[in-house]
C-alpha positions as CSV (number, residue, x, y, z in Angstrom):
1,M,22.9,-25.2,28.3
2,L,19.5,-24.7,26.7
3,H,17.9,-24.5,30.1
4,R,20.4,-21.8,31.2
5,M,19.9,-19.8,28.0
6,L,16.1,-19.8,28.4
7,G,16.4,-18.7,32.1
8,E,18.7,-15.8,31.0
9,A,16.2,-14.8,28.3
10,V,13.4,-14.6,30.9
11,R,15.6,-12.5,33.2
12,N,16.4,-10.1,30.3
13,G,12.7,-9.8,29.4
14,Q,13.1,-11.4,26.0
15,I,10.7,-14.3,26.8
16,T,7.4,-14.0,28.6
17,L,6.5,-16.9,31.0
18,L,3.1,-18.7,30.9
19,L,1.2,-18.2,34.1
20,V,-1.0,-21.0,35.3
21,G,-3.9,-21.1,37.7
22,R,-4.8,-19.1,40.8
23,D,-1.3,-18.7,42.0
24,H,0.1,-17.8,38.6
25,V,2.6,-20.7,38.5
26,E,5.4,-19.8,36.0
27,L,5.9,-22.3,33.2
28,L,8.8,-22.0,30.8
29,H,9.8,-25.5,29.6
30,L,9.9,-29.2,30.4
31,Q,12.8,-31.4,29.4
32,F,13.1,-35.2,29.4
33,A,16.1,-36.8,27.6
34,D,15.9,-35.3,24.1
35,D,12.2,-34.2,24.4
36,T,11.5,-30.6,25.1
37,I,8.3,-28.7,25.6
38,L,8.4,-24.9,25.4
39,F,5.4,-23.0,27.0
40,C,4.5,-19.4,26.1
41,P,1.5,-17.1,26.0
42,T,0.0,-15.9,22.8
43,E,2.8,-13.3,22.1
44,T,4.4,-13.3,18.7
45,G,7.5,-11.6,20.1
46,T,8.1,-14.5,22.5
47,I,7.8,-17.0,19.6
48,V,10.3,-15.1,17.5
49,N,12.8,-15.0,20.4
50,Y,12.3,-18.7,21.0
51,K,13.3,-19.4,17.4
52,R,16.3,-17.1,17.7
53,M,17.5,-18.8,20.8
54,L,17.1,-22.3,19.3
55,R,19.2,-21.1,16.3
56,C,21.9,-19.8,18.7
57,F,21.8,-23.1,20.6
58,E,22.2,-24.9,17.3
59,L,25.3,-22.8,16.2
60,M,27.0,-23.2,19.6
61,S,26.3,-26.9,20.3
62,G,26.1,-28.4,16.8
63,L,22.7,-29.9,17.7
64,S,20.2,-29.1,15.0
65,I,16.5,-28.6,15.8
66,N,14.4,-30.6,13.4
67,F,11.3,-28.4,12.9
68,D,9.8,-31.1,10.6
69,K,9.5,-33.3,13.7
70,S,8.4,-30.5,16.0
71,N,4.8,-29.5,16.7
72,L,3.0,-26.3,17.7
73,I,0.1,-27.2,19.9
74,P,-2.3,-24.3,20.4
75,V,-4.7,-24.3,23.3
76,N,-7.7,-21.9,23.1
77,C,-5.7,-19.6,20.7
78,D,-7.0,-17.4,17.9
79,Q,-6.7,-19.3,14.6
80,E,-5.3,-16.2,12.7
81,W,-2.5,-15.9,15.3
82,V,-1.9,-19.7,15.0
83,E,-1.5,-19.6,11.2
84,Q,1.0,-16.7,11.6
85,V,3.1,-18.6,14.1
86,Y,3.2,-21.7,11.9
87,G,4.7,-19.5,9.2
88,L,7.3,-18.1,11.6
89,L,8.4,-21.5,13.0
90,G,8.0,-23.7,10.0
91,C,6.9,-26.6,12.1
92,K,3.9,-29.0,11.9
93,Q,0.4,-28.2,13.3
94,A,-0.9,-30.5,16.0
95,G,-3.8,-30.5,18.5
96,L,-4.7,-32.3,21.6
97,P,-4.7,-35.2,22.3
98,I,-1.1,-35.9,21.4
99,Q,1.3,-38.6,22.3
100,Y,4.1,-37.6,24.7
101,L,6.4,-40.0,26.6
102,G,3.9,-42.8,26.1
103,I,0.9,-40.9,27.3
104,S,-1.9,-39.4,25.3
105,L,-1.9,-35.8,26.6
106,G,-5.3,-34.1,26.6
107,A,-7.2,-37.3,26.1
108,N,-10.4,-38.2,28.0
109,P,-9.4,-41.1,30.3
110,R,-13.1,-42.0,30.7
111,L,-13.3,-43.0,27.0
112,V,-12.5,-46.6,26.1
113,K,-10.6,-45.5,23.0
114,T,-8.0,-43.8,25.3
115,W,-7.2,-47.2,26.7
116,K,-7.1,-48.9,23.3
117,P,-3.3,-49.4,23.3
118,I,-3.5,-51.4,26.5
119,I,-6.5,-53.5,25.3
120,D,-4.7,-54.2,22.0
121,K,-1.5,-55.2,23.8
122,A,-3.4,-57.6,26.1
123,E,-5.4,-59.0,23.2
124,K,-2.2,-59.6,21.2
125,K,-0.4,-61.4,24.0
126,L,-3.4,-63.5,25.0
127,S,-4.2,-64.7,21.5
128,L,-6.1,-68.0,21.1
129,W,-3.4,-69.7,19.2
130,K,-1.2,-69.5,22.2
131,A,-3.9,-70.9,24.4
132,K,-4.1,-74.0,22.2
133,V,-0.5,-75.0,22.9
134,L,-0.3,-74.2,26.6
135,N,-1.7,-76.1,29.6
136,K,-3.5,-74.3,32.4
137,A,-0.2,-73.7,34.4
138,G,1.4,-72.1,31.3
139,K,-1.7,-70.0,30.7
140,L,-1.7,-68.8,34.2
141,V,2.0,-67.7,34.0
142,L,1.3,-65.8,30.7
143,I,-1.8,-64.0,32.1
144,K,0.3,-62.8,35.1
145,S,3.1,-61.6,32.9
146,V,0.7,-59.7,30.6
147,L,-0.9,-57.9,33.6
148,N,2.6,-57.0,35.0
149,S,3.6,-55.6,31.7
150,L,0.6,-53.2,31.3
151,P,1.9,-49.7,30.9
152,I,2.5,-48.2,34.3
153,Y,2.1,-44.7,32.9
154,Y,-1.6,-45.2,32.2
155,L,-2.4,-46.9,35.4
156,S,-0.4,-44.3,37.4
157,L,-2.3,-41.3,35.9
158,Y,-5.7,-42.4,34.7
159,K,-8.5,-44.2,36.5
160,M,-9.5,-47.2,34.5
161,P,-13.1,-47.2,33.3
162,K,-15.3,-50.2,34.2
163,A,-15.7,-51.1,30.5
164,V,-11.9,-51.4,30.1
165,T,-11.7,-53.5,33.2
166,D,-14.5,-55.8,32.0
167,K,-12.7,-56.2,28.6
168,L,-9.4,-57.1,30.2
169,I,-11.1,-59.7,32.5
170,A,-13.0,-61.1,29.5
171,L,-9.7,-61.6,27.6
172,Q,-8.1,-63.3,30.6
173,R,-11.1,-65.6,31.1
174,R,-11.3,-66.5,27.4
175,F,-7.6,-67.4,27.4
176,M,-7.7,-69.3,30.7
177,W,-10.7,-71.5,29.8
178,C,-10.0,-72.0,26.1
179,R,-9.9,-75.6,24.8
180,E,-7.3,-76.9,22.3
181,D,-9.8,-76.6,19.5
182,G,-10.4,-72.9,20.4
183,S,-13.9,-73.5,22.0
184,Y,-14.8,-72.1,25.4
185,E,-15.0,-74.7,28.2
186,M,-17.0,-74.4,31.5
187,P,-14.9,-72.5,34.1
188,L,-13.7,-74.7,36.9
189,V,-13.8,-72.0,39.5
190,K,-15.2,-68.5,39.8
191,W,-13.0,-65.7,38.5
192,E,-12.9,-64.2,42.0
193,V,-11.1,-67.3,43.2
194,V,-8.6,-67.0,40.3
195,Q,-7.8,-63.4,41.4
196,A,-7.6,-64.3,45.1
197,P,-4.1,-64.6,46.6
198,K,-2.5,-68.0,46.9
199,K,-2.5,-67.8,50.7
200,A,-6.3,-67.5,50.5
201,G,-6.7,-70.5,48.2
202,G,-6.7,-68.6,44.9
203,L,-4.4,-68.6,41.9
204,G,-2.8,-65.2,42.5
205,V,-3.8,-63.4,39.3
206,E,-3.5,-59.7,39.9
207,D,-6.6,-57.5,40.0
208,A,-5.9,-54.7,37.5
209,V,-8.4,-52.4,39.3
210,L,-6.6,-52.8,42.7
211,R,-3.3,-52.2,41.0
212,N,-4.6,-49.1,39.3
213,T,-6.1,-47.8,42.6
214,A,-2.8,-48.4,44.5
215,L,-0.8,-46.5,41.9
216,L,-3.2,-43.6,41.9
217,F,-3.1,-43.4,45.7
218,K,0.7,-43.0,45.4
219,W,-0.1,-39.4,44.4
220,W,-1.7,-38.8,47.8
221,W,1.5,-40.0,49.4
222,R,3.6,-37.8,47.1
223,F,1.4,-34.8,47.8
224,L,2.0,-35.2,51.5
225,K,5.8,-36.1,51.4
226,E,7.2,-33.9,48.7
227,D,7.9,-30.2,49.6
228,C,6.6,-28.3,46.6
229,P,7.7,-29.5,43.2
230,L,6.4,-28.0,39.9
231,W,3.6,-30.6,39.5
232,K,2.3,-29.9,43.0
233,K,2.3,-26.2,42.4
234,V,0.3,-26.6,39.2
235,V,-2.2,-29.0,40.8
236,C,-2.8,-26.7,43.8
237,S,-3.0,-23.6,41.7
238,C,-5.6,-25.2,39.3
239,N,-7.7,-26.9,42.0
240,N,-7.6,-24.4,44.9
241,L,-5.7,-26.8,47.1
242,N,-3.4,-26.1,50.0
243,P,0.0,-27.7,49.4
244,N,0.7,-27.9,53.2
245,I,-2.4,-29.9,54.2
246,M,-3.2,-33.5,53.6
247,L,-5.6,-34.1,50.7
248,A,-8.0,-36.0,53.0
249,S,-8.4,-32.8,55.1
250,Q,-9.3,-30.5,52.2
251,T,-12.3,-29.8,49.9
252,L,-11.4,-31.9,46.9
253,P,-12.2,-30.9,43.4
254,V,-15.4,-32.3,41.8
255,K,-14.6,-31.0,38.3
256,G,-11.5,-31.5,36.1
257,G,-9.5,-34.2,34.5
258,P,-7.3,-37.0,35.9
259,W,-6.5,-35.2,39.1
260,K,-10.2,-35.1,40.0
261,D,-10.4,-38.9,39.6
262,I,-7.3,-39.2,41.8
263,C,-8.8,-37.0,44.5
264,Q,-12.1,-38.9,44.5
265,L,-10.6,-42.4,45.0
266,N,-12.5,-44.6,47.4
267,I,-11.4,-48.1,48.4
268,T,-13.9,-48.8,51.2
269,D,-15.8,-51.3,49.0
270,Q,-12.6,-53.2,48.1
């Protein structure tokens, strides 16, 4: 219902759409379960009409909008205008980066601190006290389960920095070759052998870098197979790409955020 109300407001000229990129892709809102993001240009009239529509939606549906849990996130906006809008909406002030659906929006994926949730999760699960009570077979099973439980969101959107990869491998090696007293014993085999598939004589521990690369390459496949969803329109508009041509046949962006890293993927060495 809220989606239809917003669409009607746009057709009646009560709400101005946000135009993105070269092709002026129209952005109004994104919804996932009970999370909603509303987009708008720096127009006070659109903000006022948004609040009116949310109030109407509340009266009709009985679903109350909690402005104390809602945030206004300005991007390159005049501070005086931002303060005025905060007064109109009565919501909290926030800035990028911000957590949304398990992802830190606006964060720099090249910084190690962006990957801190993943490192902390691996460190917690591969703690030394667990290593003291497990044999090597048990350690191997736990290492594999931790790698499989790494957040797919991060690995599907961001290219993992080498420092993060080294940290994850160091945690795995410390856990694998830890003695019962907590000291570090001499590794029995090279870590490359541990990561090799069982058919090749290895132990089958998954390589997080290869998994990250495979998940990122899925965007190349989606770019080719999907007609023209919203994400593809935005990517093409912001990076001067042709939605009807394979990425490998185009001039790929050399500047930008996560999409630049996806376009510049190279697996020849691996």
